[in-house]
C-alpha positions, 0 to 999 in steps of 0.5 A: 484463488482468493481475491485481494481486498483493499480498504483505505483506513486513514489519510493524513496530510503531512507538511515539511516546514523546512521545504514547504512540501506537503505529502499525504499519508494513506493507510491501506489494509490489504486482505486475501493475499495469496502465496507468491507474487501479488499485484494489488490495485490500490485505487488511489488518486490525488485530490484532483483525481489524477494518478498518484506518484508513490514516494514511500511504502511502509508495511505493518504485518497484521497476521502471521505472514512473511511478505516482502515488496516485489517492486516499488508501487506505481500509479495503479498497483502495489507489488508484494510477494508472500513467502509463507502464510497465504490468506494473510493481511497486511497494512501499508502506509503509502506516502504520496 
């Protein structure tokens, strides 16, 4: 079985001026996805090294792979199922 690789590519701060709230957007490149369910350890922490709360995930398909989110991400993992195209890669923008 292939091992899943996670690379943090971009991290940007976003501010909602109306609400005065700040978010962090992080792009993760995920490689080595297997057919079926994948549990992907993201390794993300807050700037104070606490566990993250994921607010939103947006997937960018970067190879010929059919994939869908199995369940919302949590403080440790992202969850995606590959329907076809094992070994594929995806990029995910995560809002924290």
